[in-house]
N, C-alpha and C positions, 0 to 999 in steps of 0.2 A: 695237292701233295700226293705223289705216287708212293705207294708202299708195296714192298715185295713180301707177300705172306708165305709162311711155311706151308708146304703141301698139307691140306686138311685131310683128316680121316673121315670119309663119308660113309654113313650107314644107310643102306637102302632097306625098304620093307621093315620099318622099325617095329610095327605091330607084332611081327613074328617073335620078337624078343620077350613077349609077355607069356608065351606058352610055358606052363609049368611053374610060373612065378607065384610065390605066396605073397599076398598083399598085406600091408601093415594094418593091424586092427586099431580101433579107437583107443583101447587100453595102451597099446604100444606107442601110439602117437602121444597120448597124454604123458606117458612115462618119459618121453624124450623132449618134452616141451620146455623144461627148465634150461636145457642146453641151447635150444633155439632162442629163448628169451635173453640169453647171455650174449647174443651177438652185439657188437659195439654199436652205440648210438651215432658215432661219427668216427672218422678215421678207419673205415672198413677196408676190405680188400677184394679185388676181382679174383675169383677162384676159377671160373671157367667162362669161356666165350664160345658161343655156338651160333653158327650161321645156318640158315635154311635155304640152300640154293634153289630148291623147288619144294612144293608140298610133299611131306613124307620123307624128305632127305635131311640129314644133319651133317654139318662139317664142324668139328671141334678144332678151334684155332688157338694158337699161342699169342697171336697179336692180330689186330684188325684196325680198320678205320671207321670212324663215325662221321656221317655227313648230314647236314641239315636238310638236304633234299631227299635223300634215299634211306636215311637211317644207318643201319649197319651195312657197309659196302659189301656186296656179294650175297646179301639176304634177299628173299623174294617178297618182302613186305609190300613194296610199291606195286609190283606186278600182280600179286595175288589179290589185292583189293580187300574190301570188307563189306559185309552185308549191312553194317551200320553206317557206312560212308555215303556221301552224296553220289547217287547213281552207281553205287557199287565200287566207288573209288576207295583207295586205301585211306583209313581214318588217320588224320594228322596227329591225333593225340596218342596213337598206338604204334608209333614207329618202333619202339623198343619195349621189351618186358624184362624186368629184373625180378629174380627169385632169390629168396634166402637160401644160401648154399647149405646151411645146417638142416633146414627142413627138407631140402631136396635129398640130402644124404639119408635122412630119417625114413622117408617114404619110398625112396628108390632102391636103397641098399647099395648095390654096386654102382660105383661112379660111372661106369659105362652106360647106365640107364638114366642118368640125370637128364640128358638131352631129350629124352622122350617127352618131357614136360612141354617142350616147344618154346621155351624162353631163350633169349639171346645172351643175357648176362646173369651169371650166378655169383652172388656177392655175399661176403661175410659182413652183413650190415643189418641193423634193425630197420625193416621196411614198414613198420607199423604206422598207422594213421597219426598217432600222437607224436611220433618222432619225425615223420616225413609227410606233413600235410601237402595237399596239392599246391603246386607253385614253388615248392622247394627245389633249389638248384643243387646239383651234385657235380663236382669236378672229378672226372675219371680220366687218368692219363692227362693228355693235353686237350681233352674235349670237355664240354659242359652239357649236361642234360637236365631237363626239368620234369619233375613228377607231375603227371596229369591227373585230372579229376575223374577220368574215365575208368570205371571199375574193371578189374581182371578177375574172372571167376572160373571155377572148374566146369568143364564141359563133358560130353559123352566120351571123348577120347581120353580125358583125364581119368574117368572112371575105369575105362578099359585098361589103361596102363598102370594105374596105381591103386585101384580098388574103390569100392563104394564108400567105405569108411573114411578114406582120405578125402574123397570129393565132398562128402557131407561135412567133414571137419573144417575144410578151408572155406566153405560157403556159409558157415554159421558162427555166431558168438565170437569166441576168442580168435578163431581162424580169420574172420573178417577184420577184427581189430588189428591183428598183427600182419594182415595181408599175406597170409601164408601161401596163397596161390600165386602171389607176385603182385607187381605194380606196373602200370603202364607209364611210359615216359616218352619224351621226344627230344631230339638233338637241338640245342640252342647254338652251340659253337662246335664245329667239327674239329676232329683231331685224331691222334693215334692213341690206341689203348692196348694193353697187354695183360696177360695173367700176372698176378701179384702186384698190379698197380694199386695205389691207394684210392679210396673212394671217400671224398670229403664234402661236407656241406659248404656251399658258397655263401659267405656272409654278404648281404646286400650293402653296396657302397664300398 
C-alpha cells in the first residue's frame, strides 16, 4: 500500500535544543505521576508519530505506515542496526518504541521537545508491565504491533536531554513498573496509522 505523507517537520542538531533548559526534578516528576497513572488501560490514543530519517534527525508526522519488515516506513531503524543485534544488525524486537505521552509532556515540557526522547509513537495509554505484558498485541489504526520482552531504558542521551533525575526515575522502582522510558515493540500486521487513532488491545481469537 502506497501512502502519501504530509511533509514532515525535520529538526536537525537536536541536542542544541537542550541549552538553557531546566530539567524536571524528582519531586516534580513524583508530583505529576498521578496524571501519568491515569492513562487509559485500553482504548488509548496516538498523540504523536515521530520518524527518525537518520541518527539525530526527527520528522513529526500526522500519518505514517507500519511495515513488518522495516517498522515505521521512513525511519532508520533497519539501516542503523543495533549493538545488541546479531552482527550489529537491527534488533527485530526493537522495531518500534512507544512512550507514554503524559510522561513525555511531564519531563519535556514543550511538545516540541518530546521527539528528543527518540521514540516513534507517543501514546495516551498505560504501558506498564502489569497492563501490557510482553506478547500483548495492540491494534493501532489498521496495523497490529506486539509488545516485546526487550527492555527499553534511559541512556546517556536521555540524561543529556531530560536530566539525571528523569533518567534515574525511569530506570528504577515505579519507573520500571510503569515503563516510563517506554516499551519496545514490533510490527505483526502492517497498516496505516495517524495521530488521534485509537490504540486497543487485541483479544486472542
